[in-house]
Backbone as XML, in Angstrom:
<?xml version="1.0"?>
<chain id="A" units="angstrom">
  <residue number="1" name="MET">
    <atom name="N" x="-2.167" y="44.333" z="-67.290"/>
    <atom name="CA" x="-1.719" y="44.615" z="-65.935"/>
    <atom name="C" x="-0.349" y="43.961" z="-65.714"/>
  </residue>
  <residue number="2" name="ASN">
    <atom name="N" x="0.498" y="44.629" z="-64.964"/>
    <atom name="CA" x="1.824" y="44.097" z="-64.676"/>
    <atom name="C" x="1.753" y="42.814" z="-63.858"/>
  </residue>
  <residue number="3" name="LYS">
    <atom name="N" x="2.727" y="41.962" z="-64.089"/>
    <atom name="CA" x="2.870" y="40.708" z="-63.342"/>
    <atom name="C" x="4.249" y="40.695" z="-62.710"/>
  </residue>
  <residue number="4" name="ILE">
    <atom name="N" x="4.408" y="39.882" z="-61.692"/>
    <atom name="CA" x="5.684" y="39.719" z="-61.007"/>
    <atom name="C" x="6.092" y="38.266" z="-61.177"/>
  </residue>
  <residue number="5" name="ILE">
    <atom name="N" x="7.342" y="38.039" z="-61.563"/>
    <atom name="CA" x="7.841" y="36.668" z="-61.633"/>
    <atom name="C" x="9.074" y="36.549" z="-60.754"/>
  </residue>
  <residue number="6" name="PHE">
    <atom name="N" x="9.248" y="35.370" z="-60.172"/>
    <atom name="CA" x="10.436" y="35.093" z="-59.372"/>
    <atom name="C" x="10.722" y="33.605" z="-59.396"/>
  </residue>
  <residue number="7" name="PRO">
    <atom name="N" x="11.995" y="33.230" z="-59.186"/>
    <atom name="CA" x="12.333" y="31.798" z="-59.198"/>
    <atom name="C" x="11.747" y="31.118" z="-57.971"/>
  </residue>
  <residue number="8" name="ASN">
    <atom name="N" x="11.243" y="29.889" z="-58.165"/>
    <atom name="CA" x="10.610" y="29.192" z="-57.043"/>
    <atom name="C" x="11.581" y="28.333" z="-56.241"/>
  </residue>
  <residue number="9" name="GLY">
    <atom name="N" x="12.851" y="28.328" z="-56.610"/>
    <atom name="CA" x="13.848" y="27.563" z="-55.873"/>
    <atom name="C" x="13.939" y="26.107" z="-56.299"/>
  </residue>
  <residue number="10" name="GLU">
    <atom name="N" x="13.068" y="25.682" z="-57.196"/>
    <atom name="CA" x="13.067" y="24.307" z="-57.676"/>
    <atom name="C" x="13.264" y="24.256" z="-59.183"/>
  </residue>
  <residue number="11" name="GLY">
    <atom name="N" x="13.775" y="25.354" z="-59.748"/>
    <atom name="CA" x="14.012" y="25.405" z="-61.183"/>
    <atom name="C" x="12.864" y="25.988" z="-61.983"/>
  </residue>
  <residue number="12" name="GLY">
    <atom name="N" x="11.779" y="26.318" z="-61.331"/>
    <atom name="CA" x="10.631" y="26.897" z="-62.020"/>
    <atom name="C" x="10.475" y="28.376" z="-61.703"/>
  </residue>
  <residue number="13" name="ILE">
    <atom name="N" x="9.403" y="28.937" z="-62.221"/>
    <atom name="CA" x="9.112" y="30.353" z="-62.038"/>
    <atom name="C" x="7.705" y="30.519" z="-61.478"/>
  </residue>
  <residue number="14" name="CYS">
    <atom name="N" x="7.582" y="31.357" z="-60.463"/>
    <atom name="CA" x="6.275" y="31.707" z="-59.907"/>
    <atom name="C" x="5.808" y="33.003" z="-60.546"/>
  </residue>
  <residue number="15" name="VAL">
    <atom name="N" x="4.510" y="33.106" z="-60.747"/>
    <atom name="CA" x="3.909" y="34.304" z="-61.321"/>
    <atom name="C" x="2.909" y="34.853" z="-60.315"/>
  </residue>
  <residue number="16" name="VAL">
    <atom name="N" x="3.026" y="36.142" z="-60.010"/>
    <atom name="CA" x="2.099" y="36.816" z="-59.112"/>
    <atom name="C" x="1.248" y="37.758" z="-59.948"/>
  </residue>
  <residue number="17" name="HIS">
    <atom name="N" x="-0.064" y="37.648" z="-59.765"/>
    <atom name="CA" x="-1.026" y="38.499" z="-60.455"/>
    <atom name="C" x="-1.644" y="39.440" z="-59.414"/>
  </residue>
  <residue number="18" name="PRO">
    <atom name="N" x="-1.113" y="40.658" z="-59.256"/>
    <atom name="CA" x="-1.650" y="41.575" z="-58.243"/>
    <atom name="C" x="-3.123" y="41.883" z="-58.483"/>
  </residue>
  <residue number="19" name="THR">
    <atom name="N" x="-3.859" y="42.036" z="-57.390"/>
    <atom name="CA" x="-5.294" y="42.298" z="-57.479"/>
    <atom name="C" x="-5.627" y="43.776" z="-57.491"/>
  </residue>
  <residue number="20" name="GLY">
    <atom name="N" x="-4.668" y="44.610" z="-57.090"/>
    <atom name="CA" x="-4.931" y="46.040" z="-57.003"/>
    <atom name="C" x="-5.312" y="46.487" z="-55.604"/>
  </residue>
  <residue number="21" name="GLU">
    <atom name="N" x="-5.454" y="45.537" z="-54.674"/>
    <atom name="CA" x="-5.806" y="45.900" z="-53.303"/>
    <atom name="C" x="-4.654" y="46.603" z="-52.591"/>
  </residue>
  <residue number="22" name="LEU">
    <atom name="N" x="-3.431" y="46.283" z="-52.974"/>
    <atom name="CA" x="-2.233" y="46.919" z="-52.417"/>
    <atom name="C" x="-1.489" y="47.609" z="-53.541"/>
  </residue>
  <residue number="23" name="PRO">
    <atom name="N" x="-0.721" y="48.640" z="-53.210"/>
    <atom name="CA" x="0.135" y="49.227" z="-54.244"/>
    <atom name="C" x="1.077" y="48.162" z="-54.815"/>
  </residue>
  <residue number="24" name="PHE">
    <atom name="N" x="1.353" y="48.250" z="-56.090"/>
    <atom name="CA" x="2.142" y="47.233" z="-56.792"/>
    <atom name="C" x="3.480" y="46.970" z="-56.105"/>
  </residue>
  <residue number="25" name="GLU">
    <atom name="N" x="4.168" y="48.041" z="-55.690"/>
    <atom name="CA" x="5.481" y="47.890" z="-55.051"/>
    <atom name="C" x="5.375" y="47.085" z="-53.751"/>
  </residue>
  <residue number="26" name="GLU">
    <atom name="N" x="4.276" y="47.270" z="-53.027"/>
    <atom name="CA" x="4.077" y="46.533" z="-51.778"/>
    <atom name="C" x="3.831" y="45.049" z="-52.046"/>
  </residue>
  <residue number="27" name="VAL">
    <atom name="N" x="3.141" y="44.745" z="-53.124"/>
    <atom name="CA" x="2.922" y="43.349" z="-53.504"/>
    <atom name="C" x="4.261" y="42.684" z="-53.807"/>
  </residue>
  <residue number="28" name="CYS">
    <atom name="N" x="5.114" y="43.392" z="-54.532"/>
    <atom name="CA" x="6.445" y="42.860" z="-54.852"/>
    <atom name="C" x="7.200" y="42.527" z="-53.575"/>
  </residue>
  <residue number="29" name="ARG">
    <atom name="N" x="7.223" y="43.428" z="-52.639"/>
    <atom name="CA" x="7.970" y="43.233" z="-51.399"/>
    <atom name="C" x="7.358" y="42.104" z="-50.564"/>
  </residue>
  <residue number="30" name="LYS">
    <atom name="N" x="6.034" y="42.068" z="-50.460"/>
    <atom name="CA" x="5.342" y="41.118" z="-49.582"/>
    <atom name="C" x="5.274" y="39.710" z="-50.156"/>
  </residue>
  <residue number="31" name="ASP">
    <atom name="N" x="4.913" y="39.585" z="-51.410"/>
    <atom name="CA" x="4.600" y="38.269" z="-51.972"/>
    <atom name="C" x="5.795" y="37.520" z="-52.551"/>
  </residue>
  <residue number="32" name="VAL">
    <atom name="N" x="6.919" y="38.199" z="-52.664"/>
    <atom name="CA" x="8.137" y="37.520" z="-53.113"/>
    <atom name="C" x="8.921" y="37.148" z="-51.856"/>
  </residue>
  <residue number="33" name="PRO">
    <atom name="N" x="9.340" y="35.887" z="-51.733"/>
    <atom name="CA" x="10.055" y="35.450" z="-50.527"/>
    <atom name="C" x="11.300" y="36.303" z="-50.231"/>
  </residue>
  <residue number="34" name="ALA">
    <atom name="N" x="11.646" y="36.384" z="-48.969"/>
    <atom name="CA" x="12.778" y="37.197" z="-48.516"/>
    <atom name="C" x="14.051" y="36.853" z="-49.274"/>
  </residue>
  <residue number="35" name="GLY">
    <atom name="N" x="14.699" y="37.889" z="-49.792"/>
    <atom name="CA" x="15.966" y="37.729" z="-50.489"/>
    <atom name="C" x="15.865" y="37.191" z="-51.901"/>
  </residue>
  <residue number="36" name="THR">
    <atom name="N" x="14.660" y="36.950" z="-52.378"/>
    <atom name="CA" x="14.467" y="36.380" z="-53.716"/>
    <atom name="C" x="14.341" y="37.502" z="-54.747"/>
  </residue>
  <residue number="37" name="PRO">
    <atom name="N" x="15.096" y="37.411" z="-55.845"/>
    <atom name="CA" x="14.986" y="38.439" z="-56.883"/>
    <atom name="C" x="13.676" y="38.285" z="-57.649"/>
  </residue>
  <residue number="38" name="TYR">
    <atom name="N" x="13.183" y="39.409" z="-58.139"/>
    <atom name="CA" x="11.975" y="39.350" z="-58.961"/>
    <atom name="C" x="12.119" y="40.264" z="-60.167"/>
  </residue>
  <residue number="39" name="LEU">
    <atom name="N" x="11.309" y="39.968" z="-61.169"/>
    <atom name="CA" x="11.217" y="40.792" z="-62.375"/>
    <atom name="C" x="9.772" y="41.221" z="-62.540"/>
  </residue>
  <residue number="40" name="ILE">
    <atom name="N" x="9.589" y="42.399" z="-63.091"/>
    <atom name="CA" x="8.252" y="42.908" z="-63.380"/>
    <atom name="C" x="8.019" y="42.776" z="-64.876"/>
  </residue>
  <residue number="41" name="LEU">
    <atom name="N" x="6.951" y="42.099" z="-65.234"/>
    <atom name="CA" x="6.583" y="41.954" z="-66.650"/>
    <atom name="C" x="5.479" y="42.956" z="-66.959"/>
  </residue>
  <residue number="42" name="THR">
    <atom name="N" x="5.741" y="43.818" z="-67.925"/>
    <atom name="CA" x="4.719" y="44.783" z="-68.331"/>
    <atom name="C" x="3.915" y="44.255" z="-69.501"/>
  </residue>
  <residue number="43" name="ASP">
    <atom name="N" x="4.440" y="43.232" z="-70.132"/>
    <atom name="CA" x="3.771" y="42.607" z="-71.275"/>
    <atom name="C" x="3.609" y="41.127" z="-70.938"/>
  </residue>
  <residue number="44" name="ASP">
    <atom name="N" x="2.404" y="40.722" z="-70.601"/>
    <atom name="CA" x="2.223" y="39.335" z="-70.167"/>
    <atom name="C" x="2.159" y="38.344" z="-71.326"/>
  </residue>
  <residue number="45" name="SER">
    <atom name="N" x="2.461" y="38.805" z="-72.541"/>
    <atom name="CA" x="2.494" y="37.865" z="-73.663"/>
    <atom name="C" x="3.601" y="36.831" z="-73.469"/>
  </residue>
  <residue number="46" name="GLU">
    <atom name="N" x="4.621" y="37.218" z="-72.668"/>
    <atom name="CA" x="5.715" y="36.285" z="-72.397"/>
    <atom name="C" x="5.248" y="35.075" z="-71.587"/>
  </residue>
  <residue number="47" name="ILE">
    <atom name="N" x="4.163" y="35.235" z="-70.844"/>
    <atom name="CA" x="3.667" y="34.135" z="-70.016"/>
    <atom name="C" x="2.244" y="33.728" z="-70.384"/>
  </residue>
  <residue number="48" name="ALA">
    <atom name="N" x="1.770" y="34.210" z="-71.525"/>
    <atom name="CA" x="0.400" y="33.909" z="-71.934"/>
    <atom name="C" x="0.217" y="32.446" z="-72.307"/>
  </residue>
  <residue number="49" name="ASP">
    <atom name="N" x="1.219" y="31.854" z="-72.930"/>
    <atom name="CA" x="1.128" y="30.462" z="-73.346"/>
    <atom name="C" x="1.542" y="29.567" z="-72.185"/>
  </residue>
  <residue number="50" name="ARG">
    <atom name="N" x="0.575" y="28.890" z="-71.591"/>
    <atom name="CA" x="0.857" y="28.044" z="-70.432"/>
    <atom name="C" x="1.146" y="26.597" z="-70.819"/>
  </residue>
  <residue number="51" name="THR">
    <atom name="N" x="1.212" y="26.319" z="-72.102"/>
    <atom name="CA" x="1.449" y="24.963" z="-72.575"/>
    <atom name="C" x="2.747" y="24.392" z="-72.015"/>
  </residue>
  <residue number="52" name="PHE">
    <atom name="N" x="3.791" y="25.203" z="-72.035"/>
    <atom name="CA" x="5.097" y="24.751" z="-71.560"/>
    <atom name="C" x="5.508" y="25.514" z="-70.306"/>
  </residue>
  <residue number="53" name="ARG">
    <atom name="N" x="4.553" y="25.701" z="-69.425"/>
    <atom name="CA" x="4.797" y="26.478" z="-68.206"/>
    <atom name="C" x="5.994" y="25.956" z="-67.410"/>
  </residue>
  <residue number="54" name="GLU">
    <atom name="N" x="6.163" y="24.661" z="-67.324"/>
    <atom name="CA" x="7.279" y="24.088" z="-66.568"/>
    <atom name="C" x="8.628" y="24.380" z="-67.224"/>
  </residue>
  <residue number="55" name="ALA">
    <atom name="N" x="8.621" y="24.818" z="-68.481"/>
    <atom name="CA" x="9.863" y="25.094" z="-69.202"/>
    <atom name="C" x="10.195" y="26.589" z="-69.245"/>
  </residue>
  <residue number="56" name="TRP">
    <atom name="N" x="9.378" y="27.428" z="-68.610"/>
    <atom name="CA" x="9.658" y="28.864" z="-68.620"/>
    <atom name="C" x="11.017" y="29.126" z="-67.994"/>
  </residue>
  <residue number="57" name="GLU">
    <atom name="N" x="11.718" y="30.083" z="-68.560"/>
    <atom name="CA" x="13.021" y="30.495" z="-68.047"/>
    <atom name="C" x="13.065" y="32.007" z="-68.005"/>
  </residue>
  <residue number="58" name="ALA">
    <atom name="N" x="13.847" y="32.529" z="-67.073"/>
    <atom name="CA" x="14.043" y="33.976" z="-66.984"/>
    <atom name="C" x="15.428" y="34.237" z="-66.409"/>
  </residue>
  <residue number="59" name="ASP">
    <atom name="N" x="15.993" y="35.362" z="-66.770"/>
    <atom name="CA" x="17.306" y="35.755" z="-66.268"/>
    <atom name="C" x="17.098" y="36.728" z="-65.107"/>
  </residue>
  <residue number="60" name="PHE">
    <atom name="N" x="17.390" y="36.262" z="-63.899"/>
    <atom name="CA" x="17.216" y="37.078" z="-62.707"/>
    <atom name="C" x="18.523" y="37.724" z="-62.252"/>
  </residue>
  <residue number="61" name="SER">
    <atom name="N" x="19.526" y="37.788" z="-63.143"/>
    <atom name="CA" x="20.823" y="38.362" z="-62.772"/>
    <atom name="C" x="20.753" y="39.884" z="-62.613"/>
  </residue>
  <residue number="62" name="ASN">
    <atom name="N" x="19.765" y="40.523" z="-63.209"/>
    <atom name="CA" x="19.572" y="41.967" z="-63.074"/>
    <atom name="C" x="18.108" y="42.207" z="-62.681"/>
  </residue>
  <residue number="63" name="PRO">
    <atom name="N" x="17.746" y="41.857" z="-61.431"/>
    <atom name="CA" x="16.335" y="41.912" z="-61.033"/>
    <atom name="C" x="15.824" y="43.338" z="-60.850"/>
  </residue>
  <residue number="64" name="ASP">
    <atom name="N" x="14.505" y="43.454" z="-60.835"/>
    <atom name="CA" x="13.861" y="44.738" z="-60.544"/>
    <atom name="C" x="13.854" y="45.009" z="-59.044"/>
  </residue>
  <residue number="65" name="GLY">
    <atom name="N" x="14.082" y="43.983" z="-58.246"/>
    <atom name="CA" x="14.124" y="44.135" z="-56.797"/>
    <atom name="C" x="14.208" y="42.787" z="-56.122"/>
  </residue>
  <residue number="66" name="TYR">
    <atom name="N" x="14.150" y="42.817" z="-54.798"/>
    <atom name="CA" x="14.184" y="41.603" z="-53.987"/>
    <atom name="C" x="13.021" y="41.658" z="-53.000"/>
  </residue>
  <residue number="67" name="GLY">
    <atom name="N" x="12.364" y="40.533" z="-52.806"/>
    <atom name="CA" x="11.275" y="40.476" z="-51.857"/>
    <atom name="C" x="11.784" y="40.473" z="-50.427"/>
  </residue>
  <residue number="68" name="ILE">
    <atom name="N" x="10.888" y="40.823" z="-49.501"/>
    <atom name="CA" x="11.217" y="40.718" z="-48.075"/>
    <atom name="C" x="10.386" y="39.620" z="-47.422"/>
  </residue>
  <residue number="69" name="GLY">
    <atom name="N" x="9.386" y="39.114" z="-48.139"/>
    <atom name="CA" x="8.539" y="38.046" z="-47.605"/>
    <atom name="C" x="7.396" y="38.587" z="-46.773"/>
  </residue>
  <residue number="70" name="ASP">
    <atom name="N" x="6.373" y="37.759" z="-46.603"/>
    <atom name="CA" x="5.175" y="38.230" z="-45.908"/>
    <atom name="C" x="5.384" y="38.443" z="-44.408"/>
  </residue>
  <residue number="71" name="GLU">
    <atom name="N" x="6.190" y="37.609" z="-43.750"/>
    <atom name="CA" x="6.399" y="37.794" z="-42.306"/>
    <atom name="C" x="7.046" y="39.139" z="-42.018"/>
  </residue>
  <residue number="72" name="ALA">
    <atom name="N" x="8.109" y="39.470" z="-42.740"/>
    <atom name="CA" x="8.783" y="40.750" z="-42.535"/>
    <atom name="C" x="7.873" y="41.907" z="-42.928"/>
  </residue>
  <residue number="73" name="TRP">
    <atom name="N" x="7.099" y="41.724" z="-43.985"/>
    <atom name="CA" x="6.210" y="42.788" z="-44.440"/>
    <atom name="C" x="5.152" y="43.091" z="-43.382"/>
  </residue>
  <residue number="74" name="PHE">
    <atom name="N" x="4.509" y="42.040" z="-42.835"/>
    <atom name="CA" x="3.495" y="42.250" z="-41.801"/>
    <atom name="C" x="4.114" y="42.832" z="-40.526"/>
  </residue>
  <residue number="75" name="ALA">
    <atom name="N" x="5.316" y="42.396" z="-40.168"/>
    <atom name="CA" x="5.996" y="42.945" z="-38.992"/>
    <atom name="C" x="6.291" y="44.430" z="-39.195"/>
  </residue>
  <residue number="76" name="GLU">
    <atom name="N" x="6.710" y="44.785" z="-40.386"/>
    <atom name="CA" x="6.983" y="46.183" z="-40.722"/>
    <atom name="C" x="5.721" y="47.024" z="-40.595"/>
  </residue>
  <residue number="77" name="LYS">
    <atom name="N" x="4.620" y="46.507" z="-41.106"/>
    <atom name="CA" x="3.345" y="47.235" z="-41.035"/>
    <atom name="C" x="2.871" y="47.363" z="-39.590"/>
  </residue>
  <residue number="78" name="ALA">
    <atom name="N" x="3.042" y="46.312" z="-38.792"/>
    <atom name="CA" x="2.639" y="46.359" z="-37.385"/>
    <atom name="C" x="3.473" y="47.382" z="-36.621"/>
  </residue>
  <residue number="79" name="ALA">
    <atom name="N" x="4.767" y="47.440" z="-36.896"/>
    <atom name="CA" x="5.636" y="48.413" z="-36.237"/>
    <atom name="C" x="5.247" y="49.841" z="-36.618"/>
  </residue>
  <residue number="80" name="ALA">
    <atom name="N" x="4.923" y="50.054" z="-37.881"/>
    <atom name="CA" x="4.510" y="51.384" z="-38.338"/>
    <atom name="C" x="3.192" y="51.788" z="-37.681"/>
  </residue>
  <residue number="81" name="GLU">
    <atom name="N" x="2.281" y="50.838" z="-37.540"/>
    <atom name="CA" x="0.989" y="51.117" z="-36.895"/>
    <atom name="C" x="1.192" y="51.437" z="-35.411"/>
  </residue>
  <residue number="82" name="ALA">
    <atom name="N" x="2.069" y="50.685" z="-34.739"/>
    <atom name="CA" x="2.354" y="50.943" z="-33.324"/>
    <atom name="C" x="2.969" y="52.331" z="-33.154"/>
  </residue>
  <residue number="83" name="GLU">
    <atom name="N" x="3.853" y="52.704" z="-34.055"/>
    <atom name="CA" x="4.472" y="54.030" z="-34.009"/>
    <atom name="C" x="3.434" y="55.125" z="-34.217"/>
  </residue>
  <residue number="84" name="ARG">
    <atom name="N" x="2.519" y="54.904" z="-35.151"/>
    <atom name="CA" x="1.454" y="55.877" z="-35.416"/>
    <atom name="C" x="0.559" y="56.041" z="-34.200"/>
  </residue>
  <residue number="85" name="LEU">
    <atom name="N" x="0.179" y="54.932" z="-33.575"/>
    <atom name="CA" x="-0.681" y="54.992" z="-32.394"/>
    <atom name="C" x="0.022" y="55.686" z="-31.236"/>
  </residue>
  <residue number="86" name="ALA">
    <atom name="N" x="1.313" y="55.414" z="-31.056"/>
    <atom name="CA" x="2.072" y="56.067" z="-29.986"/>
    <atom name="C" x="2.137" y="57.575" z="-30.217"/>
  </residue>
  <residue number="87" name="ALA">
    <atom name="N" x="2.318" y="57.992" z="-31.461"/>
    <atom name="CA" x="2.356" y="59.420" z="-31.777"/>
    <atom name="C" x="1.005" y="60.069" z="-31.511"/>
  </residue>
  <residue number="88" name="GLU">
    <atom name="N" x="-0.083" y="59.386" z="-31.856"/>
    <atom name="CA" x="-1.425" y="59.917" z="-31.585"/>
    <atom name="C" x="-1.661" y="60.040" z="-30.087"/>
  </residue>
  <residue number="89" name="GLU">
    <atom name="N" x="-1.232" y="59.025" z="-29.344"/>
    <atom name="CA" x="-1.397" y="59.040" z="-27.895"/>
    <atom name="C" x="-0.599" y="60.181" z="-27.270"/>
  </residue>
  <residue number="90" name="ALA">
    <atom name="N" x="0.629" y="60.387" z="-27.720"/>
    <atom name="CA" x="1.459" y="61.468" z="-27.207"/>
    <atom name="C" x="0.824" y="62.824" z="-27.517"/>
  </residue>
  <residue number="91" name="ALA">
    <atom name="N" x="0.279" y="62.975" z="-28.705"/>
    <atom name="CA" x="-0.376" y="64.231" z="-29.083"/>
    <atom name="C" x="-1.614" y="64.464" z="-28.223"/>
  </residue>
  <residue number="92" name="ALA">
    <atom name="N" x="-2.364" y="63.403" z="-27.933"/>
    <atom name="CA" x="-3.554" y="63.525" z="-27.097"/>
    <atom name="C" x="-3.173" y="63.913" z="-25.675"/>
  </residue>
  <residue number="93" name="GLU">
    <atom name="N" x="-2.096" y="63.358" z="-25.148"/>
    <atom name="CA" x="-1.638" y="63.691" z="-23.800"/>
    <atom name="C" x="-1.207" y="65.151" z="-23.728"/>
  </residue>
  <residue number="94" name="GLN">
    <atom name="N" x="-0.545" y="65.658" z="-24.767"/>
    <atom name="CA" x="-0.136" y="67.056" z="-24.779"/>
    <atom name="C" x="-1.351" y="67.968" z="-24.771"/>
  </residue>
  <residue number="95" name="THR">
    <atom name="N" x="-2.405" y="67.582" z="-25.453"/>
    <atom name="CA" x="-3.621" y="68.377" z="-25.496"/>
    <atom name="C" x="-4.285" y="68.403" z="-24.131"/>
  </residue>
  <residue number="96" name="VAL">
    <atom name="N" x="-4.321" y="67.270" z="-23.449"/>
    <atom name="CA" x="-4.949" y="67.177" z="-22.131"/>
    <atom name="C" x="-4.133" y="67.945" z="-21.099"/>
  </residue>
  <residue number="97" name="ASP">
    <atom name="N" x="-2.816" y="67.882" z="-21.190"/>
    <atom name="CA" x="-1.939" y="68.524" z="-20.220"/>
    <atom name="C" x="-1.778" y="70.021" z="-20.450"/>
  </residue>
  <residue number="98" name="ALA">
    <atom name="N" x="-2.201" y="70.534" z="-21.565"/>
    <atom name="CA" x="-2.013" y="71.948" z="-21.872"/>
    <atom name="C" x="-2.917" y="72.782" z="-20.960"/>
  </residue>
  <residue number="99" name="PRO">
    <atom name="N" x="-2.395" y="73.899" z="-20.453"/>
    <atom name="CA" x="-3.210" y="74.740" z="-19.569"/>
    <atom name="C" x="-4.370" y="75.357" z="-20.342"/>
  </residue>
  <residue number="100" name="ALA">
    <atom name="N" x="-5.476" y="75.475" z="-19.659"/>
    <atom name="CA" x="-6.658" y="76.070" z="-20.283"/>
    <atom name="C" x="-6.429" y="77.561" z="-20.454"/>
  </residue>
  <residue number="101" name="GLU">
    <atom name="N" x="-6.940" y="78.129" z="-21.527"/>
    <atom name="CA" x="-6.803" y="79.549" z="-21.767"/>
    <atom name="C" x="-7.820" y="80.306" z="-20.913"/>
  </residue>
  <residue number="102" name="GLU">
    <atom name="N" x="-7.381" y="81.411" z="-20.380"/>
    <atom name="CA" x="-8.300" y="82.224" z="-19.578"/>
    <atom name="C" x="-9.156" y="83.071" z="-20.526"/>
  </residue>
  <residue number="103" name="VAL">
    <atom name="N" x="-10.391" y="83.206" z="-20.161"/>
    <atom name="CA" x="-11.312" y="84.008" z="-20.962"/>
    <atom name="C" x="-11.466" y="85.350" z="-20.266"/>
  </residue>
  <residue number="104" name="SER">
    <atom name="N" x="-11.171" y="86.419" z="-20.973"/>
    <atom name="CA" x="-11.326" y="87.745" z="-20.356"/>
    <atom name="C" x="-12.598" y="88.389" z="-20.878"/>
  </residue>
  <residue number="105" name="GLU">
    <atom name="N" x="-13.254" y="89.090" z="-19.961"/>
    <atom name="CA" x="-14.508" y="89.733" z="-20.338"/>
    <atom name="C" x="-14.342" y="91.203" z="-20.462"/>
  </residue>
</chain>
């Protein structure tokens, strides 16, 4: 399974192991701090040996993306949900306000 790595700001590297509950791209955006570059590892053999975990190094000069952080991610999701609910409410109001069709015999 793919892993996400990003610099922890203290000279080390953080590793994220997605659970599959969210799409992988969403995990990258949410779990990597805002503005922090990340890399996607498709082969976890690079991080399999934890003996020298504190000595791991990675080149983040050409990242796979940048995180937005959990606060921005949750705010984005809340805004999308509010927009969806408003659209449903507007559609329901149009249905209620629509004139009834006359039935001819």
